[in-house]
Biopython code that builds the backbone (N, CA, C, O; Angstrom):
import numpy as np
from Bio.PDB.StructureBuilder import StructureBuilder

atoms = [
    (1, "MET", "N", (0.842, -1.179, 0.000)),
    (1, "MET", "CA", (0.000, 0.000, 0.000)),
    (1, "MET", "C", (0.892, 1.249, 0.000)),
    (1, "MET", "O", (1.902, 1.305, 0.701)),
    (2, "GLU", "N", (0.517, 2.199, -0.761)),
    (2, "GLU", "CA", (1.297, 3.420, -0.875)),
    (2, "GLU", "C", (1.213, 4.249, 0.402)),
    (2, "GLU", "O", (0.188, 4.243, 1.084)),
    (3, "ASP", "N", (2.284, 4.958, 0.724)),
    (3, "ASP", "CA", (2.317, 5.765, 1.942)),
    (3, "ASP", "C", (1.221, 6.818, 1.959)),
    (3, "ASP", "O", (0.588, 7.043, 2.991)),
    (4, "LEU", "N", (0.995, 7.460, 0.828)),
    (4, "LEU", "CA", (-0.028, 8.501, 0.762)),
    (4, "LEU", "C", (-1.422, 7.926, 1.004)),
    (4, "LEU", "O", (-2.261, 8.578, 1.626)),
    (5, "THR", "N", (-1.668, 6.738, 0.527)),
    (5, "THR", "CA", (-2.958, 6.086, 0.751)),
    (5, "THR", "C", (-3.162, 5.797, 2.233)),
    (5, "THR", "O", (-4.262, 5.970, 2.757)),
    (6, "ILE", "N", (-2.126, 5.367, 2.892)),
    (6, "ILE", "CA", (-2.211, 5.098, 4.328)),
    (6, "ILE", "C", (-2.516, 6.382, 5.088)),
    (6, "ILE", "O", (-3.362, 6.383, 5.982)),
    (7, "LEU", "N", (-1.841, 7.470, 4.747)),
    (7, "LEU", "CA", (-2.075, 8.743, 5.420)),
    (7, "LEU", "C", (-3.488, 9.261, 5.162)),
    (7, "LEU", "O", (-4.128, 9.793, 6.069)),
    (8, "ARG", "N", (-3.969, 9.111, 3.949)),
    (8, "ARG", "CA", (-5.330, 9.553, 3.637)),
    (8, "ARG", "C", (-6.363, 8.732, 4.402)),
    (8, "ARG", "O", (-7.356, 9.277, 4.885)),
    (9, "THR", "N", (-6.136, 7.438, 4.513)),
    (9, "THR", "CA", (-7.053, 6.575, 5.255)),
    (9, "THR", "C", (-7.050, 6.937, 6.738)),
    (9, "THR", "O", (-8.108, 7.002, 7.364)),
    (10, "PHE", "N", (-5.874, 7.173, 7.298)),
    (10, "PHE", "CA", (-5.761, 7.593, 8.692)),
    (10, "PHE", "C", (-6.483, 8.919, 8.921)),
    (10, "PHE", "O", (-7.200, 9.084, 9.909)),
    (11, "SER", "N", (-6.291, 9.842, 8.015)),
    (11, "SER", "CA", (-6.928, 11.145, 8.136)),
    (11, "SER", "C", (-8.448, 11.028, 8.078)),
    (11, "SER", "O", (-9.150, 11.668, 8.861)),
    (12, "ALA", "N", (-8.951, 10.227, 7.169)),
    (12, "ALA", "CA", (-10.398, 10.043, 7.058)),
    (12, "ALA", "C", (-10.972, 9.384, 8.312)),
    (12, "ALA", "O", (-12.020, 9.794, 8.811)),
    (13, "ALA", "N", (-10.290, 8.376, 8.808)),
    (13, "ALA", "CA", (-10.776, 7.670, 9.998)),
    (13, "ALA", "C", (-10.774, 8.578, 11.228)),
    (13, "ALA", "O", (-11.727, 8.573, 12.007)),
    (14, "THR", "N", (-9.716, 9.349, 11.399)),
    (14, "THR", "CA", (-9.661, 10.242, 12.550)),
    (14, "THR", "C", (-10.684, 11.369, 12.442)),
    (14, "THR", "O", (-11.217, 11.823, 13.455)),
    (15, "THR", "N", (-10.956, 11.818, 11.228)),
    (15, "THR", "CA", (-11.966, 12.860, 11.040)),
    (15, "THR", "C", (-13.350, 12.344, 11.424)),
    (15, "THR", "O", (-14.118, 13.049, 12.077)),
    (16, "VAL", "N", (-13.666, 11.120, 11.021)),
    (16, "VAL", "CA", (-14.958, 10.530, 11.384)),
    (16, "VAL", "C", (-15.053, 10.332, 12.901)),
    (16, "VAL", "O", (-16.094, 10.611, 13.494)),
    (17, "LEU", "N", (-13.994, 9.860, 13.521)),
    (17, "LEU", "CA", (-13.983, 9.681, 14.970)),
    (17, "LEU", "C", (-14.167, 11.021, 15.684)),
    (17, "LEU", "O", (-14.949, 11.121, 16.630)),
    (18, "ALA", "N", (-13.457, 12.034, 15.236)),
    (18, "ALA", "CA", (-13.567, 13.352, 15.856)),
    (18, "ALA", "C", (-14.971, 13.918, 15.695)),
    (18, "ALA", "O", (-15.521, 14.488, 16.637)),
    (19, "ALA", "N", (-15.552, 13.768, 14.518)),
    (19, "ALA", "CA", (-16.913, 14.263, 14.302)),
    (19, "ALA", "C", (-17.904, 13.553, 15.217)),
    (19, "ALA", "O", (-18.828, 14.178, 15.737)),
    (20, "ALA", "N", (-17.719, 12.265, 15.414)),
    (20, "ALA", "CA", (-18.610, 11.512, 16.304)),
    (20, "ALA", "C", (-18.476, 11.993, 17.750)),
    (20, "ALA", "O", (-19.475, 12.113, 18.459)),
    (21, "LEU", "N", (-17.253, 12.268, 18.187)),
    (21, "LEU", "CA", (-17.046, 12.740, 19.550)),
    (21, "LEU", "C", (-17.650, 14.127, 19.765)),
    (21, "LEU", "O", (-18.256, 14.395, 20.803)),
    (22, "VAL", "N", (-17.481, 14.999, 18.782)),
    (22, "VAL", "CA", (-18.035, 16.345, 18.909)),
    (22, "VAL", "C", (-19.555, 16.298, 18.851)),
    (22, "VAL", "O", (-20.222, 16.993, 19.617)),
    (23, "ALA", "N", (-20.105, 15.501, 17.968)),
    (23, "ALA", "CA", (-21.556, 15.415, 17.814)),
    (23, "ALA", "C", (-22.215, 14.754, 19.028)),
    (23, "ALA", "O", (-23.375, 15.037, 19.329)),
    (24, "ALA", "N", (-21.495, 13.884, 19.720)),
    (24, "ALA", "CA", (-22.064, 13.206, 20.886)),
    (24, "ALA", "C", (-22.402, 14.195, 21.997)),
    (24, "ALA", "O", (-23.378, 14.014, 22.725)),
    (25, "ASN", "N", (-21.589, 15.239, 22.120)),
    (25, "ASN", "CA", (-21.852, 16.311, 23.079)),
    (25, "ASN", "C", (-22.067, 15.778, 24.499)),
    (25, "ASN", "O", (-22.978, 16.215, 25.202)),
    (26, "TRP", "N", (-21.217, 14.825, 24.913)),
    (26, "TRP", "CA", (-21.328, 14.254, 26.249)),
    (26, "TRP", "C", (-20.894, 15.251, 27.312)),
    (26, "TRP", "O", (-21.655, 15.570, 28.226)),
    (27, "ASN", "N", (-19.676, 15.734, 27.188)),
    (27, "ASN", "CA", (-19.184, 16.757, 28.109)),
    (27, "ASN", "C", (-18.066, 17.539, 27.425)),
    (27, "ASN", "O", (-17.685, 17.232, 26.295)),
    (28, "ALA", "N", (-17.547, 18.543, 28.110)),
    (28, "ALA", "CA", (-16.540, 19.418, 27.501)),
    (28, "ALA", "C", (-15.255, 18.662, 27.167)),
    (28, "ALA", "O", (-14.628, 18.929, 26.142)),
    (29, "ARG", "N", (-14.861, 17.723, 28.023)),
    (29, "ARG", "CA", (-13.611, 16.987, 27.784)),
    (29, "ARG", "C", (-13.695, 16.146, 26.512)),
    (29, "ARG", "O", (-12.732, 16.085, 25.747)),
    (30, "VAL", "N", (-14.816, 15.509, 26.284)),
    (30, "VAL", "CA", (-14.998, 14.694, 25.076)),
    (30, "VAL", "C", (-15.008, 15.593, 23.832)),
    (30, "VAL", "O", (-14.424, 15.244, 22.806)),
    (31, "THR", "N", (-15.666, 16.739, 23.927)),
    (31, "THR", "CA", (-15.718, 17.659, 22.801)),
    (31, "THR", "C", (-14.327, 18.186, 22.462)),
    (31, "THR", "O", (-13.949, 18.242, 21.292)),
    (32, "VAL", "N", (-13.572, 18.569, 23.480)),
    (32, "VAL", "CA", (-12.207, 19.054, 23.245)),
    (32, "VAL", "C", (-11.336, 17.951, 22.667)),
    (32, "VAL", "O", (-10.528, 18.203, 21.773)),
    (33, "THR", "N", (-11.491, 16.739, 23.167)),
    (33, "THR", "CA", (-10.741, 15.611, 22.613)),
    (33, "THR", "C", (-11.071, 15.409, 21.138)),
    (33, "THR", "O", (-10.183, 15.130, 20.332)),
    (34, "GLY", "N", (-12.344, 15.550, 20.788)),
    (34, "GLY", "CA", (-12.745, 15.450, 19.385)),
    (34, "GLY", "C", (-12.087, 16.504, 18.527)),
    (34, "GLY", "O", (-11.633, 16.215, 17.420)),
    (35, "PHE", "N", (-12.033, 17.735, 19.034)),
    (35, "PHE", "CA", (-11.373, 18.798, 18.275)),
    (35, "PHE", "C", (-9.878, 18.535, 18.113)),
    (35, "PHE", "O", (-9.316, 18.778, 17.045)),
    (36, "VAL", "N", (-9.242, 18.047, 19.155)),
    (36, "VAL", "CA", (-7.816, 17.743, 19.074)),
    (36, "VAL", "C", (-7.563, 16.636, 18.060)),
    (36, "VAL", "O", (-6.632, 16.727, 17.259)),
    (37, "ILE", "N", (-8.378, 15.602, 18.088)),
    (37, "ILE", "CA", (-8.218, 14.515, 17.120)),
    (37, "ILE", "C", (-8.448, 15.045, 15.710)),
    (37, "ILE", "O", (-7.744, 14.660, 14.776)),
    (38, "PHE", "N", (-9.435, 15.930, 15.553)),
    (38, "PHE", "CA", (-9.691, 16.517, 14.243)),
    (38, "PHE", "C", (-8.481, 17.303, 13.745)),
    (38, "PHE", "O", (-8.129, 17.209, 12.569)),
    (39, "ILE", "N", (-7.849, 18.065, 14.607)),
    (39, "ILE", "CA", (-6.666, 18.834, 14.209)),
    (39, "ILE", "C", (-5.532, 17.909, 13.813)),
    (39, "ILE", "O", (-4.866, 18.147, 12.805)),
    (40, "VAL", "N", (-5.300, 16.864, 14.584)),
    (40, "VAL", "CA", (-4.228, 15.911, 14.263)),
    (40, "VAL", "C", (-4.518, 15.200, 12.934)),
    (40, "VAL", "O", (-3.618, 15.020, 12.115)),
    (41, "GLY", "N", (-5.753, 14.806, 12.730)),
    (41, "GLY", "CA", (-6.105, 14.083, 11.503)),
    (41, "GLY", "C", (-6.102, 14.932, 10.262)),
    (41, "GLY", "O", (-5.904, 14.417, 9.161)),
    (42, "SER", "N", (-6.321, 16.235, 10.413)),
    (42, "SER", "CA", (-6.402, 17.086, 9.234)),
    (42, "SER", "C", (-5.139, 17.897, 8.998)),
    (42, "SER", "O", (-5.088, 18.693, 8.060)),
    (43, "SER", "N", (-4.114, 17.713, 9.830)),
    (43, "SER", "CA", (-2.881, 18.478, 9.647)),
    (43, "SER", "C", (-2.179, 18.034, 8.365)),
    (43, "SER", "O", (-2.156, 16.844, 8.052)),
    (44, "PRO", "N", (-1.605, 18.987, 7.621)),
    (44, "PRO", "CA", (-1.019, 18.668, 6.321)),
    (44, "PRO", "C", (0.259, 17.869, 6.393)),
    (44, "PRO", "O", (0.639, 17.269, 5.388)),
    (45, "GLY", "N", (0.920, 17.825, 7.475)),
    (45, "GLY", "CA", (2.121, 17.033, 7.448)),
    (45, "GLY", "C", (2.869, 17.121, 8.690)),
    (45, "GLY", "O", (3.923, 16.498, 8.821)),
]
sb = StructureBuilder()
sb.init_structure("model")
sb.init_model(0)
sb.init_chain("A")
sb.init_seg("    ")
for serial, (resi, resn, name, xyz) in enumerate(atoms, 1):
    if name == "N":
        sb.init_residue(resn, " ", resi, " ")
    sb.init_atom(name, np.array(xyz, "f"), 0.0, 1.0, " ", f" {name:<3s}", serial, name[0])
structure = sb.get_structure()
């Protein structure tokens, strides 16, 4: 598997996880964790 494909798959998976955590709206810590995961998953490099 190509390196870029692996990175794109990781980014997509982390974005979905982060969106689920933010949308769950359980508490502030979970929401902040979702935002942090979103930033890590969407960072360009």
